[in-house]
C-alpha beads as a LAMMPS data file, in Angstrom:
LAMMPS data file: protein, C-alpha beads

459 atoms
458 bonds

1 atom types
1 bond types

-500.0 500.0 xlo xhi
-500.0 500.0 ylo yhi
-500.0 500.0 zlo zhi

Masses

1 110.0

Atoms # bond

1 1 1 -268.591 -171.201 -102.596
2 1 1 -266.595 -171.434 -105.819
3 1 1 -263.386 -173.379 -106.461
4 1 1 -261.081 -173.407 -109.491
5 1 1 -258.433 -176.162 -109.554
6 1 1 -255.668 -176.541 -112.188
7 1 1 -256.106 -179.943 -113.854
8 1 1 -252.466 -180.983 -113.338
9 1 1 -252.549 -180.179 -109.611
10 1 1 -255.848 -182.058 -109.193
11 1 1 -254.536 -185.156 -110.984
12 1 1 -251.438 -185.200 -108.773
13 1 1 -253.597 -184.899 -105.654
14 1 1 -255.935 -187.687 -106.804
15 1 1 -252.967 -190.021 -107.449
16 1 1 -251.945 -189.580 -103.798
17 1 1 -255.480 -189.830 -102.402
18 1 1 -255.986 -193.157 -104.195
19 1 1 -253.323 -194.679 -101.916
20 1 1 -255.779 -194.350 -99.009
21 1 1 -259.231 -194.102 -100.638
22 1 1 -261.515 -197.108 -100.336
23 1 1 -265.144 -198.061 -100.871
24 1 1 -267.101 -199.883 -98.179
25 1 1 -270.692 -200.918 -98.712
26 1 1 -271.217 -200.869 -94.944
27 1 1 -270.086 -197.223 -94.725
28 1 1 -270.996 -195.367 -97.964
29 1 1 -269.658 -192.028 -96.672
30 1 1 -266.096 -193.311 -97.251
31 1 1 -266.730 -193.103 -101.008
32 1 1 -266.685 -189.290 -100.683
33 1 1 -263.817 -186.810 -100.597
34 1 1 -263.912 -184.048 -98.000
35 1 1 -263.300 -180.618 -99.570
36 1 1 -262.322 -177.775 -97.243
37 1 1 -261.971 -174.107 -98.219
38 1 1 -259.934 -171.695 -96.124
39 1 1 -256.518 -170.148 -96.564
40 1 1 -255.934 -172.924 -99.100
41 1 1 -257.863 -175.834 -100.591
42 1 1 -257.652 -179.255 -98.906
43 1 1 -258.905 -182.609 -100.214
44 1 1 -259.200 -185.489 -97.719
45 1 1 -260.093 -189.189 -97.809
46 1 1 -260.542 -191.708 -95.009
47 1 1 -260.656 -195.505 -94.751
48 1 1 -260.989 -195.564 -90.919
49 1 1 -257.487 -197.026 -90.481
50 1 1 -255.882 -194.170 -92.419
51 1 1 -256.664 -190.506 -93.052
52 1 1 -254.969 -188.414 -95.766
53 1 1 -255.339 -184.709 -96.501
54 1 1 -253.707 -183.035 -99.537
55 1 1 -253.283 -179.259 -99.880
56 1 1 -253.483 -177.607 -103.321
57 1 1 -251.869 -174.143 -103.050
58 1 1 -252.515 -173.343 -106.736
59 1 1 -256.304 -173.628 -106.385
60 1 1 -258.399 -170.446 -106.251
61 1 1 -261.205 -170.372 -103.687
62 1 1 -264.057 -167.958 -102.995
63 1 1 -265.589 -168.334 -99.563
64 1 1 -264.970 -170.792 -96.750
65 1 1 -266.588 -174.031 -95.647
66 1 1 -266.472 -177.777 -96.123
67 1 1 -268.558 -180.326 -98.014
68 1 1 -268.454 -183.924 -99.244
69 1 1 -268.180 -184.703 -102.958
70 1 1 -268.314 -188.209 -104.512
71 1 1 -264.689 -189.194 -105.121
72 1 1 -265.498 -190.934 -108.420
73 1 1 -267.101 -187.735 -109.735
74 1 1 -263.908 -185.803 -108.993
75 1 1 -261.806 -188.489 -110.721
76 1 1 -264.039 -188.422 -113.826
77 1 1 -263.826 -184.628 -113.973
78 1 1 -260.012 -184.720 -113.853
79 1 1 -259.927 -187.273 -116.687
80 1 1 -262.301 -185.273 -118.896
81 1 1 -260.605 -181.936 -118.300
82 1 1 -257.375 -182.665 -120.143
83 1 1 -255.167 -179.652 -119.410
84 1 1 -258.028 -177.329 -118.550
85 1 1 -258.942 -176.359 -114.996
86 1 1 -261.927 -177.791 -113.094
87 1 1 -264.490 -175.645 -111.308
88 1 1 -266.726 -176.654 -108.400
89 1 1 -269.686 -174.473 -107.446
90 1 1 -272.206 -174.826 -104.645
91 1 1 -275.782 -173.768 -105.417
92 1 1 -278.190 -174.001 -102.456
93 1 1 -278.125 -177.726 -101.556
94 1 1 -276.402 -179.026 -104.705
95 1 1 -272.886 -179.156 -106.144
96 1 1 -271.920 -178.421 -109.728
97 1 1 -268.671 -179.671 -111.310
98 1 1 -267.644 -177.852 -114.491
99 1 1 -265.015 -179.084 -116.950
100 1 1 -263.984 -177.468 -120.220
101 1 1 -263.051 -179.518 -123.277
102 1 1 -262.038 -177.742 -126.511
103 1 1 -263.777 -174.589 -125.364
104 1 1 -267.001 -176.452 -124.560
105 1 1 -268.283 -176.369 -120.985
106 1 1 -269.526 -179.645 -119.498
107 1 1 -271.295 -179.550 -116.143
108 1 1 -272.535 -182.222 -113.760
109 1 1 -274.884 -181.578 -110.836
110 1 1 -275.037 -183.815 -107.754
111 1 1 -275.991 -183.884 -104.091
112 1 1 -273.270 -183.502 -101.442
113 1 1 -272.688 -186.155 -98.779
114 1 1 -273.816 -185.875 -95.165
115 1 1 -271.034 -184.200 -93.160
116 1 1 -272.452 -185.564 -89.896
117 1 1 -271.511 -189.077 -91.017
118 1 1 -267.902 -188.196 -91.903
119 1 1 -265.453 -189.836 -89.434
120 1 1 -262.797 -187.235 -88.553
121 1 1 -260.232 -189.837 -87.568
122 1 1 -256.807 -188.539 -86.637
123 1 1 -257.554 -184.854 -87.107
124 1 1 -257.327 -183.808 -83.469
125 1 1 -253.837 -185.106 -82.718
126 1 1 -251.308 -182.557 -81.542
127 1 1 -247.981 -182.659 -83.350
128 1 1 -244.541 -181.271 -82.631
129 1 1 -241.707 -180.359 -84.989
130 1 1 -239.637 -183.334 -86.124
131 1 1 -236.258 -182.326 -87.642
132 1 1 -235.557 -185.935 -88.640
133 1 1 -238.899 -186.564 -90.385
134 1 1 -237.364 -186.853 -93.853
135 1 1 -234.834 -189.379 -92.518
136 1 1 -237.672 -191.339 -90.878
137 1 1 -239.707 -191.476 -94.111
138 1 1 -236.682 -192.596 -96.150
139 1 1 -235.896 -195.305 -93.577
140 1 1 -239.531 -196.495 -93.639
141 1 1 -239.457 -196.787 -97.440
142 1 1 -236.274 -198.888 -97.303
143 1 1 -237.374 -201.107 -94.396
144 1 1 -240.832 -201.782 -95.823
145 1 1 -239.248 -203.640 -98.774
146 1 1 -238.399 -206.363 -96.256
147 1 1 -241.771 -206.358 -94.481
148 1 1 -244.042 -209.372 -94.784
149 1 1 -246.905 -209.337 -97.286
150 1 1 -248.644 -212.259 -95.562
151 1 1 -251.942 -210.857 -94.240
152 1 1 -251.991 -213.494 -91.491
153 1 1 -248.776 -212.010 -90.020
154 1 1 -250.127 -208.528 -89.419
155 1 1 -247.455 -207.494 -86.892
156 1 1 -244.570 -207.925 -89.349
157 1 1 -246.570 -206.412 -92.209
158 1 1 -245.527 -203.113 -90.660
159 1 1 -242.271 -201.354 -89.812
160 1 1 -240.954 -201.331 -86.237
161 1 1 -239.484 -198.191 -84.664
162 1 1 -237.078 -199.120 -81.854
163 1 1 -236.839 -195.798 -80.022
164 1 1 -234.208 -196.977 -77.522
165 1 1 -231.812 -198.391 -80.104
166 1 1 -232.675 -195.735 -82.690
167 1 1 -233.517 -198.216 -85.452
168 1 1 -236.201 -198.742 -88.093
169 1 1 -236.774 -202.460 -88.751
170 1 1 -238.676 -204.465 -91.353
171 1 1 -238.748 -208.267 -91.632
172 1 1 -240.653 -211.031 -93.390
173 1 1 -239.158 -213.971 -91.512
174 1 1 -236.603 -214.706 -94.244
175 1 1 -234.849 -211.344 -94.504
176 1 1 -234.506 -208.343 -92.206
177 1 1 -233.546 -204.694 -92.720
178 1 1 -232.405 -202.551 -89.776
179 1 1 -231.634 -198.869 -90.400
180 1 1 -230.063 -196.488 -87.904
181 1 1 -232.182 -193.447 -87.083
182 1 1 -231.412 -190.375 -85.010
183 1 1 -233.581 -187.508 -83.820
184 1 1 -236.832 -188.951 -85.175
185 1 1 -239.109 -187.380 -82.556
186 1 1 -240.482 -190.743 -81.377
187 1 1 -240.040 -191.597 -77.688
188 1 1 -241.798 -194.990 -77.583
189 1 1 -241.498 -198.221 -79.548
190 1 1 -244.220 -198.403 -82.199
191 1 1 -245.178 -200.452 -85.271
192 1 1 -246.246 -198.345 -88.261
193 1 1 -248.559 -200.402 -90.503
194 1 1 -247.944 -201.193 -94.152
195 1 1 -248.969 -198.070 -96.054
196 1 1 -249.094 -197.548 -99.816
197 1 1 -248.878 -193.807 -99.190
198 1 1 -245.852 -193.890 -96.879
199 1 1 -244.068 -196.243 -99.298
200 1 1 -243.917 -193.407 -101.840
201 1 1 -240.611 -191.591 -102.198
202 1 1 -241.483 -188.563 -100.080
203 1 1 -238.966 -185.763 -99.622
204 1 1 -239.968 -183.155 -97.051
205 1 1 -238.091 -180.051 -95.921
206 1 1 -239.857 -179.854 -92.579
207 1 1 -242.736 -181.473 -90.748
208 1 1 -244.236 -182.538 -87.445
209 1 1 -245.279 -185.797 -85.817
210 1 1 -247.630 -186.635 -82.959
211 1 1 -249.605 -189.401 -81.260
212 1 1 -253.083 -189.711 -79.819
213 1 1 -253.439 -189.788 -76.026
214 1 1 -253.952 -193.558 -76.024
215 1 1 -250.932 -194.011 -78.371
216 1 1 -253.181 -195.866 -80.808
217 1 1 -252.799 -193.440 -83.724
218 1 1 -249.966 -191.466 -85.302
219 1 1 -250.187 -188.170 -87.194
220 1 1 -247.596 -186.794 -89.638
221 1 1 -248.063 -183.221 -90.842
222 1 1 -246.058 -181.578 -93.636
223 1 1 -246.539 -178.418 -95.651
224 1 1 -248.450 -180.189 -98.443
225 1 1 -250.075 -183.191 -96.748
226 1 1 -251.272 -184.621 -93.458
227 1 1 -251.409 -188.369 -92.798
228 1 1 -252.847 -190.257 -89.843
229 1 1 -252.898 -194.004 -89.292
230 1 1 -253.847 -196.552 -86.679
231 1 1 -250.697 -198.135 -85.231
232 1 1 -250.288 -201.916 -85.103
233 1 1 -251.238 -203.396 -81.734
234 1 1 -248.819 -206.233 -81.017
235 1 1 -245.287 -207.265 -80.075
236 1 1 -242.604 -207.175 -82.749
237 1 1 -240.216 -210.186 -82.818
238 1 1 -236.794 -209.855 -81.188
239 1 1 -234.901 -208.779 -84.287
240 1 1 -231.546 -208.374 -82.488
241 1 1 -231.036 -212.126 -82.100
242 1 1 -231.306 -212.540 -85.882
243 1 1 -228.415 -210.194 -86.723
244 1 1 -225.222 -212.317 -86.805
245 1 1 -221.888 -211.193 -85.423
246 1 1 -219.375 -210.283 -88.139
247 1 1 -216.331 -210.596 -85.883
248 1 1 -213.626 -212.737 -87.466
249 1 1 -215.595 -213.311 -90.694
250 1 1 -214.007 -212.528 -94.071
251 1 1 -215.615 -209.622 -95.864
252 1 1 -216.683 -209.406 -99.502
253 1 1 -216.791 -205.826 -100.754
254 1 1 -218.885 -205.086 -103.849
255 1 1 -217.825 -201.918 -105.660
256 1 1 -220.282 -199.232 -106.764
257 1 1 -219.690 -200.163 -110.407
258 1 1 -220.310 -203.865 -109.759
259 1 1 -223.397 -203.047 -107.683
260 1 1 -224.996 -201.402 -110.727
261 1 1 -223.985 -204.384 -112.872
262 1 1 -225.371 -206.931 -110.392
263 1 1 -228.748 -205.176 -110.165
264 1 1 -228.891 -204.957 -113.958
265 1 1 -228.091 -208.589 -114.828
266 1 1 -229.123 -210.643 -111.792
267 1 1 -232.551 -211.408 -113.287
268 1 1 -230.882 -212.619 -116.510
269 1 1 -229.127 -215.425 -114.642
270 1 1 -231.170 -218.655 -114.879
271 1 1 -233.382 -219.734 -112.001
272 1 1 -234.961 -218.009 -109.015
273 1 1 -231.773 -218.260 -106.958
274 1 1 -228.186 -217.102 -107.418
275 1 1 -224.936 -218.485 -106.004
276 1 1 -222.717 -215.777 -104.560
277 1 1 -219.119 -217.024 -104.833
278 1 1 -215.798 -215.743 -103.584
279 1 1 -212.901 -217.727 -105.038
280 1 1 -209.230 -216.946 -105.637
281 1 1 -209.830 -213.321 -104.588
282 1 1 -212.613 -213.002 -107.168
283 1 1 -216.321 -212.315 -106.597
284 1 1 -218.740 -214.088 -108.950
285 1 1 -222.524 -214.400 -109.254
286 1 1 -223.459 -217.833 -110.622
287 1 1 -226.806 -218.932 -112.009
288 1 1 -227.711 -222.591 -112.402
289 1 1 -230.307 -224.483 -114.386
290 1 1 -230.789 -228.238 -114.446
291 1 1 -227.564 -229.154 -116.231
292 1 1 -225.287 -226.122 -116.456
293 1 1 -223.936 -222.965 -114.822
294 1 1 -223.617 -219.413 -116.102
295 1 1 -221.984 -216.502 -114.325
296 1 1 -221.162 -212.818 -114.119
297 1 1 -217.780 -211.751 -112.764
298 1 1 -217.835 -208.715 -110.471
299 1 1 -214.306 -207.793 -111.498
300 1 1 -213.974 -204.632 -109.418
301 1 1 -215.119 -206.254 -106.155
302 1 1 -212.769 -207.748 -103.575
303 1 1 -212.388 -210.781 -101.303
304 1 1 -209.140 -211.307 -99.387
305 1 1 -208.847 -215.096 -99.684
306 1 1 -208.048 -217.788 -102.260
307 1 1 -210.427 -220.364 -100.726
308 1 1 -213.858 -221.081 -102.172
309 1 1 -216.678 -219.451 -100.237
310 1 1 -220.199 -219.596 -101.585
311 1 1 -223.822 -219.379 -100.557
312 1 1 -227.092 -219.821 -102.465
313 1 1 -229.546 -216.944 -102.120
314 1 1 -233.056 -216.254 -103.351
315 1 1 -232.913 -213.380 -105.873
316 1 1 -236.107 -211.929 -104.424
317 1 1 -234.466 -211.483 -101.027
318 1 1 -230.975 -210.541 -102.235
319 1 1 -232.110 -207.575 -104.338
320 1 1 -233.498 -205.409 -101.480
321 1 1 -230.083 -205.546 -99.785
322 1 1 -228.324 -204.511 -102.984
323 1 1 -230.904 -201.792 -103.663
324 1 1 -230.178 -200.407 -100.184
325 1 1 -226.455 -200.196 -101.118
326 1 1 -225.464 -202.790 -98.499
327 1 1 -222.232 -203.783 -100.256
328 1 1 -220.133 -205.234 -97.400
329 1 1 -221.094 -208.938 -97.232
330 1 1 -220.236 -211.318 -94.399
331 1 1 -220.687 -215.048 -95.110
332 1 1 -219.785 -217.573 -92.417
333 1 1 -220.764 -220.793 -94.180
334 1 1 -223.300 -222.387 -96.469
335 1 1 -226.204 -222.385 -94.009
336 1 1 -225.681 -219.430 -91.645
337 1 1 -227.447 -216.056 -92.095
338 1 1 -225.705 -213.651 -94.475
339 1 1 -225.118 -210.094 -93.225
340 1 1 -224.978 -207.217 -95.714
341 1 1 -223.891 -203.856 -94.334
342 1 1 -223.352 -200.225 -95.175
343 1 1 -222.918 -197.205 -92.967
344 1 1 -226.127 -196.897 -90.957
345 1 1 -227.855 -200.069 -92.200
346 1 1 -227.708 -203.858 -91.811
347 1 1 -229.542 -206.346 -94.023
348 1 1 -229.770 -210.029 -93.056
349 1 1 -231.083 -212.874 -95.197
350 1 1 -231.224 -216.628 -94.852
351 1 1 -229.550 -218.777 -97.533
352 1 1 -231.310 -221.583 -99.375
353 1 1 -230.477 -225.063 -98.098
354 1 1 -230.968 -227.198 -101.198
355 1 1 -227.686 -226.583 -103.052
356 1 1 -224.647 -228.366 -101.610
357 1 1 -222.761 -228.668 -104.915
358 1 1 -219.254 -227.545 -103.980
359 1 1 -217.355 -229.929 -106.304
360 1 1 -219.394 -229.125 -109.424
361 1 1 -219.196 -225.409 -108.692
362 1 1 -215.427 -225.484 -108.095
363 1 1 -214.848 -227.461 -111.318
364 1 1 -216.904 -224.916 -113.232
365 1 1 -215.023 -221.941 -111.770
366 1 1 -211.623 -223.577 -112.396
367 1 1 -212.540 -223.964 -116.073
368 1 1 -213.331 -220.263 -116.528
369 1 1 -211.025 -217.506 -117.767
370 1 1 -211.882 -214.429 -115.774
371 1 1 -211.012 -210.975 -117.069
372 1 1 -208.596 -209.310 -114.723
373 1 1 -209.215 -205.613 -114.053
374 1 1 -206.687 -203.336 -115.693
375 1 1 -204.317 -201.706 -113.213
376 1 1 -204.705 -197.989 -112.803
377 1 1 -201.667 -195.825 -113.639
378 1 1 -199.660 -195.327 -110.431
379 1 1 -199.775 -191.887 -108.912
380 1 1 -196.359 -190.781 -107.780
381 1 1 -195.720 -188.303 -105.016
382 1 1 -194.473 -184.963 -106.210
383 1 1 -190.668 -184.712 -105.891
384 1 1 -189.284 -182.226 -103.492
385 1 1 -187.334 -180.439 -106.217
386 1 1 -189.337 -178.299 -108.557
387 1 1 -189.806 -179.935 -111.960
388 1 1 -189.497 -177.954 -115.188
389 1 1 -192.824 -176.727 -116.472
390 1 1 -192.372 -178.562 -119.786
391 1 1 -191.702 -181.912 -118.105
392 1 1 -194.751 -181.510 -115.840
393 1 1 -197.070 -180.746 -118.745
394 1 1 -195.731 -183.706 -120.737
395 1 1 -196.325 -186.036 -117.780
396 1 1 -199.932 -184.935 -117.384
397 1 1 -200.585 -185.204 -121.121
398 1 1 -199.187 -188.752 -121.185
399 1 1 -200.934 -190.034 -118.051
400 1 1 -204.444 -188.612 -118.434
401 1 1 -205.378 -190.289 -121.773
402 1 1 -204.255 -193.695 -120.483
403 1 1 -206.239 -193.297 -117.290
404 1 1 -209.319 -192.493 -119.374
405 1 1 -208.613 -195.459 -121.671
406 1 1 -208.300 -197.843 -118.718
407 1 1 -211.591 -196.556 -117.322
408 1 1 -213.296 -196.959 -120.717
409 1 1 -211.947 -200.521 -121.067
410 1 1 -213.310 -201.402 -117.607
411 1 1 -216.742 -200.021 -118.501
412 1 1 -216.789 -201.923 -121.811
413 1 1 -215.731 -205.114 -120.035
414 1 1 -218.641 -204.855 -117.594
415 1 1 -221.095 -204.055 -120.382
416 1 1 -219.886 -206.968 -122.544
417 1 1 -220.268 -209.441 -119.678
418 1 1 -223.897 -208.442 -119.284
419 1 1 -224.555 -208.607 -123.038
420 1 1 -222.849 -212.010 -123.393
421 1 1 -224.960 -213.391 -120.572
422 1 1 -228.147 -212.136 -122.230
423 1 1 -227.003 -213.636 -125.557
424 1 1 -226.323 -216.986 -123.910
425 1 1 -229.795 -217.054 -122.359
426 1 1 -231.366 -216.040 -125.678
427 1 1 -229.513 -218.832 -127.487
428 1 1 -230.818 -221.355 -124.955
429 1 1 -234.385 -220.076 -125.439
430 1 1 -234.053 -220.494 -129.228
431 1 1 -232.783 -224.061 -128.773
432 1 1 -235.704 -224.854 -126.460
433 1 1 -238.164 -223.440 -129.010
434 1 1 -236.523 -225.445 -131.806
435 1 1 -236.748 -228.611 -129.730
436 1 1 -240.407 -227.941 -128.904
437 1 1 -241.166 -227.332 -132.598
438 1 1 -239.513 -230.618 -133.618
439 1 1 -241.530 -232.481 -130.974
440 1 1 -244.741 -230.931 -132.314
441 1 1 -243.818 -231.943 -135.883
442 1 1 -243.061 -235.475 -134.705
443 1 1 -246.389 -235.702 -132.854
444 1 1 -248.230 -234.348 -135.909
445 1 1 -246.545 -236.928 -138.157
446 1 1 -247.396 -239.779 -135.775
447 1 1 -251.008 -238.583 -135.528
448 1 1 -251.301 -238.402 -139.334
449 1 1 -249.908 -241.929 -139.688
450 1 1 -252.341 -243.197 -137.058
451 1 1 -255.298 -241.597 -138.867
452 1 1 -254.213 -243.180 -142.175
453 1 1 -253.929 -246.535 -140.432
454 1 1 -257.469 -246.280 -139.036
455 1 1 -258.747 -245.325 -142.494
456 1 1 -257.166 -248.442 -144.017
457 1 1 -258.640 -250.631 -141.278
458 1 1 -262.074 -249.052 -141.777
459 1 1 -261.885 -249.632 -145.529

Bonds

1 1 1 2
2 1 2 3
3 1 3 4
4 1 4 5
5 1 5 6
6 1 6 7
7 1 7 8
8 1 8 9
9 1 9 10
10 1 10 11
11 1 11 12
12 1 12 13
13 1 13 14
14 1 14 15
15 1 15 16
16 1 16 17
17 1 17 18
18 1 18 19
19 1 19 20
20 1 20 21
21 1 21 22
22 1 22 23
23 1 23 24
24 1 24 25
25 1 25 26
26 1 26 27
27 1 27 28
28 1 28 29
29 1 29 30
30 1 30 31
31 1 31 32
32 1 32 33
33 1 33 34
34 1 34 35
35 1 35 36
36 1 36 37
37 1 37 38
38 1 38 39
39 1 39 40
40 1 40 41
41 1 41 42
42 1 42 43
43 1 43 44
44 1 44 45
45 1 45 46
46 1 46 47
47 1 47 48
48 1 48 49
49 1 49 50
50 1 50 51
51 1 51 52
52 1 52 53
53 1 53 54
54 1 54 55
55 1 55 56
56 1 56 57
57 1 57 58
58 1 58 59
59 1 59 60
60 1 60 61
61 1 61 62
62 1 62 63
63 1 63 64
64 1 64 65
65 1 65 66
66 1 66 67
67 1 67 68
68 1 68 69
69 1 69 70
70 1 70 71
71 1 71 72
72 1 72 73
73 1 73 74
74 1 74 75
75 1 75 76
76 1 76 77
77 1 77 78
78 1 78 79
79 1 79 80
80 1 80 81
81 1 81 82
82 1 82 83
83 1 83 84
84 1 84 85
85 1 85 86
86 1 86 87
87 1 87 88
88 1 88 89
89 1 89 90
90 1 90 91
91 1 91 92
92 1 92 93
93 1 93 94
94 1 94 95
95 1 95 96
96 1 96 97
97 1 97 98
98 1 98 99
99 1 99 100
100 1 100 101
101 1 101 102
102 1 102 103
103 1 103 104
104 1 104 105
105 1 105 106
106 1 106 107
107 1 107 108
108 1 108 109
109 1 109 110
110 1 110 111
111 1 111 112
112 1 112 113
113 1 113 114
114 1 114 115
115 1 115 116
116 1 116 117
117 1 117 118
118 1 118 119
119 1 119 120
120 1 120 121
121 1 121 122
122 1 122 123
123 1 123 124
124 1 124 125
125 1 125 126
126 1 126 127
127 1 127 128
128 1 128 129
129 1 129 130
130 1 130 131
131 1 131 132
132 1 132 133
133 1 133 134
134 1 134 135
135 1 135 136
136 1 136 137
137 1 137 138
138 1 138 139
139 1 139 140
140 1 140 141
141 1 141 142
142 1 142 143
143 1 143 144
144 1 144 145
145 1 145 146
146 1 146 147
147 1 147 148
148 1 148 149
149 1 149 150
150 1 150 151
151 1 151 152
152 1 152 153
153 1 153 154
154 1 154 155
155 1 155 156
156 1 156 157
157 1 157 158
158 1 158 159
159 1 159 160
160 1 160 161
161 1 161 162
162 1 162 163
163 1 163 164
164 1 164 165
165 1 165 166
166 1 166 167
167 1 167 168
168 1 168 169
169 1 169 170
170 1 170 171
171 1 171 172
172 1 172 173
173 1 173 174
174 1 174 175
175 1 175 176
176 1 176 177
177 1 177 178
178 1 178 179
179 1 179 180
180 1 180 181
181 1 181 182
182 1 182 183
183 1 183 184
184 1 184 185
185 1 185 186
186 1 186 187
187 1 187 188
188 1 188 189
189 1 189 190
190 1 190 191
191 1 191 192
192 1 192 193
193 1 193 194
194 1 194 195
195 1 195 196
196 1 196 197
197 1 197 198
198 1 198 199
199 1 199 200
200 1 200 201
201 1 201 202
202 1 202 203
203 1 203 204
204 1 204 205
205 1 205 206
206 1 206 207
207 1 207 208
208 1 208 209
209 1 209 210
210 1 210 211
211 1 211 212
212 1 212 213
213 1 213 214
214 1 214 215
215 1 215 216
216 1 216 217
217 1 217 218
218 1 218 219
219 1 219 220
220 1 220 221
221 1 221 222
222 1 222 223
223 1 223 224
224 1 224 225
225 1 225 226
226 1 226 227
227 1 227 228
228 1 228 229
229 1 229 230
230 1 230 231
231 1 231 232
232 1 232 233
233 1 233 234
234 1 234 235
235 1 235 236
236 1 236 237
237 1 237 238
238 1 238 239
239 1 239 240
240 1 240 241
241 1 241 242
242 1 242 243
243 1 243 244
244 1 244 245
245 1 245 246
246 1 246 247
247 1 247 248
248 1 248 249
249 1 249 250
250 1 250 251
251 1 251 252
252 1 252 253
253 1 253 254
254 1 254 255
255 1 255 256
256 1 256 257
257 1 257 258
258 1 258 259
259 1 259 260
260 1 260 261
261 1 261 262
262 1 262 263
263 1 263 264
264 1 264 265
265 1 265 266
266 1 266 267
267 1 267 268
268 1 268 269
269 1 269 270
270 1 270 271
271 1 271 272
272 1 272 273
273 1 273 274
274 1 274 275
275 1 275 276
276 1 276 277
277 1 277 278
278 1 278 279
279 1 279 280
280 1 280 281
281 1 281 282
282 1 282 283
283 1 283 284
284 1 284 285
285 1 285 286
286 1 286 287
287 1 287 288
288 1 288 289
289 1 289 290
290 1 290 291
291 1 291 292
292 1 292 293
293 1 293 294
294 1 294 295
295 1 295 296
296 1 296 297
297 1 297 298
298 1 298 299
299 1 299 300
300 1 300 301
301 1 301 302
302 1 302 303
303 1 303 304
304 1 304 305
305 1 305 306
306 1 306 307
307 1 307 308
308 1 308 309
309 1 309 310
310 1 310 311
311 1 311 312
312 1 312 313
313 1 313 314
314 1 314 315
315 1 315 316
316 1 316 317
317 1 317 318
318 1 318 319
319 1 319 320
320 1 320 321
321 1 321 322
322 1 322 323
323 1 323 324
324 1 324 325
325 1 325 326
326 1 326 327
327 1 327 328
328 1 328 329
329 1 329 330
330 1 330 331
331 1 331 332
332 1 332 333
333 1 333 334
334 1 334 335
335 1 335 336
336 1 336 337
337 1 337 338
338 1 338 339
339 1 339 340
340 1 340 341
341 1 341 342
342 1 342 343
343 1 343 344
344 1 344 345
345 1 345 346
346 1 346 347
347 1 347 348
348 1 348 349
349 1 349 350
350 1 350 351
351 1 351 352
352 1 352 353
353 1 353 354
354 1 354 355
355 1 355 356
356 1 356 357
357 1 357 358
358 1 358 359
359 1 359 360
360 1 360 361
361 1 361 362
362 1 362 363
363 1 363 364
364 1 364 365
365 1 365 366
366 1 366 367
367 1 367 368
368 1 368 369
369 1 369 370
370 1 370 371
371 1 371 372
372 1 372 373
373 1 373 374
374 1 374 375
375 1 375 376
376 1 376 377
377 1 377 378
378 1 378 379
379 1 379 380
380 1 380 381
381 1 381 382
382 1 382 383
383 1 383 384
384 1 384 385
385 1 385 386
386 1 386 387
387 1 387 388
388 1 388 389
389 1 389 390
390 1 390 391
391 1 391 392
392 1 392 393
393 1 393 394
394 1 394 395
395 1 395 396
396 1 396 397
397 1 397 398
398 1 398 399
399 1 399 400
400 1 400 401
401 1 401 402
402 1 402 403
403 1 403 404
404 1 404 405
405 1 405 406
406 1 406 407
407 1 407 408
408 1 408 409
409 1 409 410
410 1 410 411
411 1 411 412
412 1 412 413
413 1 413 414
414 1 414 415
415 1 415 416
416 1 416 417
417 1 417 418
418 1 418 419
419 1 419 420
420 1 420 421
421 1 421 422
422 1 422 423
423 1 423 424
424 1 424 425
425 1 425 426
426 1 426 427
427 1 427 428
428 1 428 429
429 1 429 430
430 1 430 431
431 1 431 432
432 1 432 433
433 1 433 434
434 1 434 435
435 1 435 436
436 1 436 437
437 1 437 438
438 1 438 439
439 1 439 440
440 1 440 441
441 1 441 442
442 1 442 443
443 1 443 444
444 1 444 445
445 1 445 446
446 1 446 447
447 1 447 448
448 1 448 449
449 1 449 450
450 1 450 451
451 1 451 452
452 1 452 453
453 1 453 454
454 1 454 455
455 1 455 456
456 1 456 457
457 1 457 458
458 1 458 459
């Protein structure tokens, strides 16, 4: 059997296989990659809980069969090959890997692994076409951002599929993401475990999904890869009771432009938390350190009230909701769960409870001069009578440049707010460094004086 694999295709396959590959001293066979030759080349790895097979259509194969090759040897060959292709040959009972570097051929001979020891987990699961597979994978990737990373809470490490409600849910106990899902091909409630491979941004045109007879394992099959995993055995928490009702609650709407701004500058605000404020029909993100506030005004966002409404949120838990484009925010009060919504998704997070500073915050906001968004040129309905061609052209020529100018001014305003905030933080850092330097100089001077004093006493 002879195989020739383009280096680029092999490196891409290895990057995916590494998401599942593992080494276990108690089961050395898992340190091998299964290579199968047939209509196309397949590379597979297994860690008992997960199985992943990658197809390489660009590879050229002579013969059929399957054998085990040390995974590390394949990785080393891909690194050494540069842009050249890699060849694998089987001679009697040994394998030969050939790489070419600057026209020079480098070969490495090794023994194959024992196929009888290879655990074919998840390979014999029947699958059926799943039209909504791409939607399911995208929902998993979004929900898993809210899954717990605490290994002692294994059930919520995964993502819950509620087949009856048609939802994909991830939670960590502090925040929760629920995404609507239709036509996913899953008839029973399951918990898909945390998976580095499934977290990747997969886009598939078509695929199939299936489950083992005991419903303990799931198999996903696409044109280029097959993935099997052991499902989580346990009961997922009742997520429905966590999602608050939004009836009668004022809504904050963050615009698409302000969403990009918020994601860009939120980490530049001081502290690990951020205060989301709605005041006098304005929406503001406020950061706070020990003795001062700083803010960013989301000038294109809306809130239909003059009263002060605010809540303190952990940046770490706010960002997944923003990244999922959940821009309709419902805040009941300082301590109730905050609901963030978009069409087809709901994100819920708990506020922090250590910041009841309404007076200081209101005084700070009252002292600010917020930039008002420029009004857009009004669009008038066309008159019933036909206008002269000259007048119509003149109107368009006059209106269009001003509309573009207003849009440019808005963009510059948003950009300047972000830059000013960064400059303010930088200035504070410089002051802190200057203060630290002066303290060091003072300590050095005091130490020098003390040494001189001891010298005089000793003399």
